[in-house]
BASE-767414 format. One record per residue (C-alpha): residue number from 1; z, y, x. Coordinates in Angstrom, 3 decimals. Layout:
% residues N
+-----+----------+----------+----------+
! num !        Z !        Y !        X !
+-----+----------+----------+----------+
! NUM !        Z !        Y !        X !
...
+-----+----------+----------+----------+
//
This chain:
% residues 335
+-----+----------+----------+----------+
! num !        Z !        Y !        X !
+-----+----------+----------+----------+
!   1 !  -69.204 !  101.461 !  -86.342 !
!   2 !  -69.715 !  101.509 !  -82.432 !
!   3 !  -67.465 !  104.445 !  -82.166 !
!   4 !  -64.622 !  103.050 !  -83.940 !
!   5 !  -64.756 !   99.825 !  -81.790 !
!   6 !  -64.274 !  101.746 !  -78.734 !
!   7 !  -61.271 !  103.848 !  -80.011 !
!   8 !  -59.270 !  100.595 !  -81.216 !
!   9 !  -60.279 !   99.299 !  -77.562 !
!  10 !  -59.161 !  102.363 !  -75.969 !
!  11 !  -56.304 !  102.479 !  -78.456 !
!  12 !  -55.176 !   98.899 !  -77.535 !
!  13 !  -55.416 !   99.730 !  -73.566 !
!  14 !  -53.531 !  102.964 !  -73.980 !
!  15 !  -50.774 !  100.893 !  -75.929 !
!  16 !  -51.032 !   97.993 !  -73.036 !
!  17 !  -50.654 !  100.346 !  -70.706 !
!  18 !  -47.413 !  102.413 !  -72.204 !
!  19 !  -45.951 !   98.774 !  -72.797 !
!  20 !  -46.723 !   97.509 !  -68.920 !
!  21 !  -45.428 !  101.478 !  -67.743 !
!  22 !  -42.264 !  100.549 !  -69.829 !
!  23 !  -41.895 !   97.515 !  -68.665 !
!  24 !  -41.996 !   98.451 !  -65.011 !
!  25 !  -39.907 !  100.952 !  -65.554 !
!  26 !  -36.944 !   99.537 !  -67.530 !
!  27 !  -37.618 !   96.603 !  -64.672 !
!  28 !  -36.941 !   99.287 !  -61.849 !
!  29 !  -33.628 !  100.608 !  -63.372 !
!  30 !  -32.066 !   96.760 !  -64.167 !
!  31 !  -33.382 !   96.031 !  -60.518 !
!  32 !  -31.396 !   98.922 !  -58.813 !
!  33 !  -28.343 !   97.884 !  -60.999 !
!  34 !  -28.395 !   94.419 !  -59.576 !
!  35 !  -29.520 !   95.009 !  -55.989 !
!  36 !  -27.372 !   97.972 !  -55.166 !
!  37 !  -24.060 !   96.943 !  -53.726 !
!  38 !  -20.882 !   99.337 !  -53.897 !
!  39 !  -17.003 !   99.167 !  -52.657 !
!  40 !  -14.436 !  101.660 !  -53.807 !
!  41 !  -12.557 !  102.853 !  -55.998 !
!  42 !  -13.736 !  104.554 !  -59.332 !
!  43 !  -11.120 !  106.676 !  -61.285 !
!  44 !  -12.220 !  107.313 !  -64.597 !
!  45 !   -9.616 !  109.627 !  -66.480 !
!  46 !   -9.171 !  109.731 !  -70.030 !
!  47 !  -11.075 !  112.482 !  -71.588 !
!  48 !  -13.861 !  112.487 !  -69.208 !
!  49 !  -17.394 !  113.200 !  -70.455 !
!  50 !  -20.327 !  111.293 !  -70.023 !
!  51 !  -21.890 !  113.414 !  -67.136 !
!  52 !  -18.556 !  113.040 !  -65.255 !
!  53 !  -18.502 !  109.402 !  -65.495 !
!  54 !  -22.102 !  109.645 !  -64.505 !
!  55 !  -21.235 !  111.586 !  -61.536 !
!  56 !  -18.468 !  109.478 !  -60.802 !
!  57 !  -20.405 !  105.798 !  -61.012 !
!  58 !  -23.874 !  107.026 !  -59.678 !
!  59 !  -23.373 !  110.470 !  -58.045 !
!  60 !  -23.756 !  109.379 !  -54.513 !
!  61 !  -26.591 !  106.766 !  -55.601 !
!  62 !  -30.800 !  107.401 !  -55.160 !
!  63 !  -31.424 !  106.502 !  -58.486 !
!  64 !  -34.911 !  105.454 !  -59.869 !
!  65 !  -36.623 !  108.252 !  -61.749 !
!  66 !  -35.910 !  108.624 !  -65.899 !
!  67 !  -32.557 !  106.419 !  -64.987 !
!  68 !  -30.632 !  108.843 !  -67.083 !
!  69 !  -32.519 !  108.081 !  -70.223 !
!  70 !  -32.002 !  103.785 !  -69.081 !
!  71 !  -28.732 !  104.427 !  -69.618 !
!  72 !  -28.256 !  106.340 !  -72.562 !
!  73 !  -31.709 !  104.680 !  -74.683 !
!  74 !  -31.676 !  101.468 !  -73.505 !
!  75 !  -27.582 !  100.415 !  -72.011 !
!  76 !  -26.501 !  102.954 !  -74.762 !
!  77 !  -23.629 !  103.788 !  -72.076 !
!  78 !  -22.259 !  106.906 !  -73.302 !
!  79 !  -21.224 !  105.287 !  -76.323 !
!  80 !  -19.502 !  102.646 !  -74.917 !
!  81 !  -17.999 !  103.892 !  -72.041 !
!  82 !  -13.908 !  103.179 !  -71.377 !
!  83 !  -11.721 !  104.757 !  -69.260 !
!  84 !   -9.701 !  103.372 !  -66.495 !
!  85 !   -9.309 !  102.141 !  -62.675 !
!  86 !  -11.970 !  100.163 !  -61.187 !
!  87 !  -12.441 !   98.724 !  -57.547 !
!  88 !  -15.505 !   97.564 !  -56.375 !
!  89 !  -15.302 !   95.170 !  -53.109 !
!  90 !  -18.847 !   95.012 !  -52.139 !
!  91 !  -20.242 !   94.128 !  -55.895 !
!  92 !  -23.504 !   95.045 !  -57.820 !
!  93 !  -23.537 !   98.454 !  -60.011 !
!  94 !  -24.130 !   96.210 !  -62.910 !
!  95 !  -20.776 !   94.090 !  -62.394 !
!  96 !  -19.290 !   97.721 !  -61.693 !
!  97 !  -20.977 !   98.837 !  -64.892 !
!  98 !  -19.896 !   96.017 !  -67.084 !
!  99 !  -16.609 !   96.480 !  -66.055 !
! 100 !  -16.656 !  100.037 !  -67.025 !
! 101 !  -18.355 !   99.035 !  -70.019 !
! 102 !  -15.685 !   95.993 !  -71.068 !
! 103 !  -12.662 !   98.352 !  -70.042 !
! 104 !  -12.249 !   95.518 !  -67.293 !
! 105 !   -9.921 !   97.748 !  -65.063 !
! 106 !   -8.867 !   96.086 !  -61.818 !
! 107 !   -6.344 !   98.712 !  -60.768 !
! 108 !   -3.047 !  100.477 !  -61.964 !
! 109 !   -1.947 !  103.982 !  -61.622 !
! 110 !    1.435 !  104.518 !  -60.642 !
! 111 !    3.242 !  107.824 !  -59.999 !
! 112 !    6.184 !  108.331 !  -57.350 !
! 113 !    7.791 !  111.769 !  -58.199 !
! 114 !    9.257 !  113.479 !  -55.226 !
! 115 !   12.963 !  112.473 !  -54.819 !
! 116 !   12.309 !  108.783 !  -56.279 !
! 117 !   14.197 !  106.285 !  -54.352 !
! 118 !   13.467 !  102.550 !  -53.740 !
! 119 !   15.030 !  101.570 !  -56.937 !
! 120 !   13.109 !  104.066 !  -58.880 !
! 121 !   10.010 !  103.364 !  -57.220 !
! 122 !   10.497 !   99.333 !  -57.494 !
! 123 !   10.933 !   99.905 !  -61.479 !
! 124 !    7.905 !  101.826 !  -61.882 !
! 125 !    6.170 !   98.960 !  -60.033 !
! 126 !    7.716 !   96.468 !  -62.163 !
! 127 !    6.760 !   98.468 !  -65.413 !
! 128 !    3.236 !   98.942 !  -64.349 !
! 129 !    2.695 !   95.272 !  -64.363 !
! 130 !    1.861 !   95.707 !  -60.192 !
! 131 !    4.937 !   93.869 !  -58.725 !
! 132 !    8.118 !   91.989 !  -59.745 !
! 133 !   10.852 !   94.624 !  -59.324 !
! 134 !   12.954 !   92.290 !  -57.047 !
! 135 !    9.755 !   90.959 !  -55.119 !
! 136 !    9.571 !   94.927 !  -53.812 !
! 137 !   13.604 !   95.375 !  -53.344 !
! 138 !   13.119 !   92.292 !  -51.213 !
! 139 !   10.241 !   93.730 !  -48.973 !
! 140 !   11.661 !   96.999 !  -49.022 !
! 141 !   15.047 !   95.856 !  -47.238 !
! 142 !   12.991 !   93.198 !  -44.858 !
! 143 !   14.388 !   94.119 !  -41.568 !
! 144 !   11.320 !   92.482 !  -39.600 !
! 145 !    8.893 !   94.245 !  -41.944 !
! 146 !   11.009 !   97.835 !  -41.706 !
! 147 !   11.139 !   97.261 !  -37.674 !
! 148 !    6.980 !   96.702 !  -37.734 !
! 149 !    6.434 !   99.744 !  -39.807 !
! 150 !    8.536 !  101.863 !  -38.775 !
! 151 !    9.094 !  100.591 !  -35.163 !
! 152 !   12.941 !  100.451 !  -35.395 !
! 153 !   15.819 !   98.353 !  -37.519 !
! 154 !   16.451 !  100.423 !  -40.392 !
! 155 !   18.166 !   98.961 !  -42.733 !
! 156 !   15.208 !   99.525 !  -45.600 !
! 157 !   12.170 !  101.564 !  -46.152 !
! 158 !   14.438 !  104.069 !  -48.054 !
! 159 !   12.977 !  107.756 !  -47.517 !
! 160 !    9.955 !  105.981 !  -45.838 !
! 161 !    7.793 !  105.914 !  -48.961 !
! 162 !    5.592 !  108.671 !  -49.637 !
! 163 !    5.608 !  110.177 !  -53.116 !
! 164 !    2.559 !  110.767 !  -55.074 !
! 165 !   -0.216 !  109.251 !  -57.345 !
! 166 !   -1.132 !  105.507 !  -56.354 !
! 167 !   -3.622 !  103.297 !  -57.255 !
! 168 !   -2.544 !   99.317 !  -56.916 !
! 169 !   -4.223 !   96.077 !  -58.044 !
! 170 !   -2.894 !   94.712 !  -60.900 !
! 171 !   -0.892 !   91.328 !  -59.380 !
! 172 !   -0.494 !   93.390 !  -55.667 !
! 173 !    1.068 !   92.188 !  -52.517 !
! 174 !    4.464 !   93.458 !  -52.421 !
! 175 !    4.042 !   93.909 !  -48.567 !
! 176 !    0.717 !   95.556 !  -49.126 !
! 177 !    2.141 !   98.307 !  -51.493 !
! 178 !    5.029 !   98.678 !  -48.834 !
! 179 !    2.489 !   99.229 !  -45.980 !
! 180 !    0.320 !  101.728 !  -48.146 !
! 181 !    3.583 !  103.814 !  -48.896 !
! 182 !    4.652 !  104.144 !  -45.626 !
! 183 !    1.332 !  104.590 !  -44.043 !
! 184 !    1.029 !  107.638 !  -46.361 !
! 185 !    4.918 !  108.808 !  -45.844 !
! 186 !    3.561 !  109.249 !  -41.682 !
! 187 !    0.401 !  110.821 !  -42.447 !
! 188 !    2.196 !  113.588 !  -44.665 !
! 189 !    4.806 !  114.615 !  -41.740 !
! 190 !    4.290 !  118.037 !  -40.808 !
! 191 !    2.912 !  118.681 !  -37.191 !
! 192 !    5.405 !  117.936 !  -34.586 !
! 193 !    8.034 !  117.250 !  -36.945 !
! 194 !    9.625 !  114.835 !  -34.317 !
! 195 !    9.957 !  117.884 !  -31.341 !
! 196 !   11.298 !  120.446 !  -34.450 !
! 197 !   13.579 !  118.455 !  -35.521 !
! 198 !   14.927 !  117.494 !  -32.276 !
! 199 !   15.540 !  121.560 !  -31.689 !
! 200 !   17.880 !  121.128 !  -34.799 !
! 201 !   20.068 !  118.669 !  -32.926 !
! 202 !   18.897 !  116.005 !  -35.178 !
! 203 !   17.081 !  112.420 !  -34.545 !
! 204 !   14.069 !  111.781 !  -36.387 !
! 205 !   15.640 !  109.050 !  -38.698 !
! 206 !   18.704 !  111.992 !  -39.310 !
! 207 !   15.966 !  114.090 !  -39.950 !
! 208 !   14.534 !  112.180 !  -42.908 !
! 209 !   18.110 !  111.399 !  -43.964 !
! 210 !   18.928 !  115.011 !  -44.380 !
! 211 !   15.153 !  115.889 !  -46.091 !
! 212 !   16.020 !  113.458 !  -48.466 !
! 213 !   19.477 !  114.803 !  -49.546 !
! 214 !   17.861 !  118.299 !  -49.308 !
! 215 !   15.270 !  116.989 !  -52.181 !
! 216 !   17.586 !  116.146 !  -54.544 !
! 217 !   19.669 !  119.077 !  -54.290 !
! 218 !   16.069 !  121.420 !  -54.622 !
! 219 !   12.906 !  121.178 !  -55.482 !
! 220 !   12.364 !  124.977 !  -54.638 !
! 221 !    9.848 !  125.615 !  -51.850 !
! 222 !   11.874 !  129.228 !  -51.464 !
! 223 !   15.130 !  127.420 !  -51.458 !
! 224 !   14.614 !  124.151 !  -49.319 !
! 225 !   14.987 !  125.633 !  -46.295 !
! 226 !   18.143 !  127.646 !  -47.460 !
! 227 !   19.900 !  124.360 !  -48.907 !
! 228 !   18.903 !  122.963 !  -45.055 !
! 229 !   20.747 !  125.314 !  -43.182 !
! 230 !   23.856 !  125.188 !  -45.279 !
! 231 !   24.238 !  121.475 !  -44.434 !
! 232 !   22.777 !  122.030 !  -40.774 !
! 233 !   25.722 !  124.511 !  -40.627 !
! 234 !   28.057 !  122.081 !  -41.797 !
! 235 !   26.935 !  119.511 !  -39.675 !
! 236 !   27.270 !  121.286 !  -36.937 !
! 237 !   31.210 !  122.645 !  -37.600 !
! 238 !   31.940 !  119.163 !  -38.566 !
! 239 !   32.649 !  119.680 !  -41.906 !
! 240 !   32.039 !  117.267 !  -44.459 !
! 241 !   28.574 !  117.527 !  -46.183 !
! 242 !   30.034 !  116.931 !  -49.875 !
! 243 !   26.455 !  116.682 !  -51.208 !
! 244 !   27.022 !  114.848 !  -55.237 !
! 245 !   23.354 !  113.235 !  -54.954 !
! 246 !   24.964 !  110.963 !  -51.872 !
! 247 !   27.928 !  109.548 !  -54.106 !
! 248 !   25.291 !  109.163 !  -56.792 !
! 249 !   23.034 !  107.132 !  -54.569 !
! 250 !   25.759 !  104.839 !  -53.633 !
! 251 !   26.674 !  103.381 !  -56.941 !
! 252 !   22.932 !  104.037 !  -58.034 !
! 253 !   22.247 !  100.285 !  -58.374 !
! 254 !   25.209 !   98.984 !  -60.450 !
! 255 !   24.293 !  101.407 !  -63.389 !
! 256 !   21.789 !  101.313 !  -66.203 !
! 257 !   21.049 !  104.548 !  -67.257 !
! 258 !   22.130 !  108.500 !  -66.401 !
! 259 !   25.002 !  108.374 !  -63.752 !
! 260 !   27.783 !  110.811 !  -63.886 !
! 261 !   30.227 !  111.613 !  -61.202 !
! 262 !   33.923 !  110.665 !  -62.279 !
! 263 !   36.490 !  112.206 !  -60.651 !
! 264 !   37.584 !  108.931 !  -59.338 !
! 265 !   33.787 !  108.553 !  -57.279 !
! 266 !   34.568 !  111.330 !  -55.150 !
! 267 !   37.789 !  109.685 !  -53.789 !
! 268 !   36.028 !  106.394 !  -53.516 !
! 269 !   35.655 !  105.752 !  -49.684 !
! 270 !   34.153 !  102.220 !  -50.485 !
! 271 !   31.274 !  103.821 !  -51.057 !
! 272 !   29.345 !  104.325 !  -47.854 !
! 273 !   27.088 !  107.075 !  -49.116 !
! 274 !   30.153 !  109.522 !  -50.420 !
! 275 !   29.949 !  112.384 !  -48.137 !
! 276 !   33.133 !  113.696 !  -50.008 !
! 277 !   34.981 !  111.144 !  -47.682 !
! 278 !   32.768 !  110.127 !  -44.881 !
! 279 !   31.432 !  112.436 !  -42.362 !
! 280 !   28.196 !  113.153 !  -41.269 !
! 281 !   25.096 !  111.809 !  -42.758 !
! 282 !   24.562 !  108.960 !  -44.721 !
! 283 !   23.609 !  105.492 !  -43.504 !
! 284 !   20.099 !  105.905 !  -44.547 !
! 285 !   18.226 !  108.296 !  -46.854 !
! 286 !   18.359 !  108.383 !  -50.335 !
! 287 !   15.427 !  109.168 !  -51.820 !
! 288 !   11.637 !  109.953 !  -50.575 !
! 289 !   11.580 !  113.395 !  -49.432 !
! 290 !    8.418 !  115.858 !  -49.943 !
! 291 !    6.486 !  117.423 !  -47.701 !
! 292 !    8.462 !  120.683 !  -48.601 !
! 293 !   11.999 !  119.040 !  -47.694 !
! 294 !   10.745 !  117.648 !  -44.411 !
! 295 !    9.235 !  121.051 !  -43.209 !
! 296 !   12.659 !  122.762 !  -44.322 !
! 297 !   14.885 !  120.682 !  -42.278 !
! 298 !   11.960 !  121.060 !  -39.570 !
! 299 !   12.303 !  124.793 !  -40.120 !
! 300 !   15.944 !  125.583 !  -41.634 !
! 301 !   16.504 !  129.519 !  -42.367 !
! 302 !   18.446 !  130.978 !  -40.254 !
! 303 !   22.161 !  131.657 !  -42.413 !
! 304 !   25.892 !  131.682 !  -42.263 !
! 305 !   26.256 !  129.736 !  -45.597 !
! 306 !   27.989 !  126.933 !  -45.720 !
! 307 !   28.316 !  126.503 !  -49.695 !
! 308 !   26.021 !  126.633 !  -52.790 !
! 309 !   26.514 !  126.099 !  -56.857 !
! 310 !   23.843 !  125.793 !  -58.988 !
! 311 !   23.200 !  128.503 !  -61.425 !
! 312 !   21.707 !  129.053 !  -65.009 !
! 313 !   18.267 !  128.955 !  -64.016 !
! 314 !   18.091 !  125.814 !  -62.053 !
! 315 !   18.675 !  127.567 !  -58.566 !
! 316 !   21.411 !  128.140 !  -56.665 !
! 317 !   23.668 !  130.345 !  -55.456 !
! 318 !   24.885 !  130.408 !  -51.849 !
! 319 !   28.086 !  131.651 !  -50.410 !
! 320 !   29.630 !  131.921 !  -46.646 !
! 321 !   33.158 !  131.447 !  -47.391 !
! 322 !   35.014 !  129.001 !  -50.150 !
! 323 !   36.408 !  131.750 !  -51.519 !
! 324 !   33.252 !  133.071 !  -52.524 !
! 325 !   31.916 !  129.819 !  -53.487 !
! 326 !   35.254 !  129.430 !  -55.629 !
! 327 !   34.331 !  132.746 !  -58.098 !
! 328 !   30.616 !  131.023 !  -58.040 !
! 329 !   31.676 !  127.783 !  -59.058 !
! 330 !   34.077 !  129.445 !  -61.931 !
! 331 !   31.104 !  131.416 !  -63.169 !
! 332 !   28.379 !  129.403 !  -63.461 !
! 333 !   30.166 !  125.702 !  -63.847 !
! 334 !   33.353 !  126.083 !  -65.396 !
! 335 !   33.263 !  128.725 !  -68.114 !
+-----+----------+----------+----------+
//
């Protein structure tokens, strides 16, 4: 009987010790979540696995022993996580985890493809419920802000809004959005861009403007330097640029939907951006140029081409003379 009593006491002590150890372990994990402060952006894409999400949330932390088990067995987060875009500004890991478990996103994802103009950018921002369209357009045209961000009194921030994918807070400040996009534009400029375009006879602003036109004509890294050479050849010989995208930009704001150039649009001198009527570059850029388009203007191909026309495969056929160009137009555009 005495042995049975000792065994019972030993069992009770073991269970008590196990419970105490369990409570201590659970508290250490809980305290770790409460006491660890974090700041940063946490991007959890749809389809991410639990190990991937764990690495995003806790990969750079010195977690307590058995923390993985705590999360899966106690918090059961592997069954409850939501994908989304979360920002932490000196909050606890516990609060961040609660946001992820509740799907309480703090950021919105928005993508601006290469070749978007400022109207497209403002529409995308409004569609993502980040800021109001009219508020964004007012900021893009705010001369004081333009001068602050670019160092020059340009008409707008057109051309300086870097394409790419961004994560902004919902109801974000339009000025903050503009600052971020312009900052990214300058960071993406090719090395020695201003010096290189000066050798082409272009000012910095003219080079950005030309790059925006090249961007709207081609998305091909192979073709971009050749397209740039065509326009530079035309500028040097004082020919009209005759770039269709410039006409479209000049009437863009008045259209709701796809724009098709009409014959009267080619003759419309009231369109400041009509390079079929007005010589030289457009008054402002017409889109956000990619790094490829900017590099093409900084280092154009050496050619004696003055014309090009789109072909069946989405590329272009280049010509030295109008007669040659006319044959390709009949071949690719008029059949």
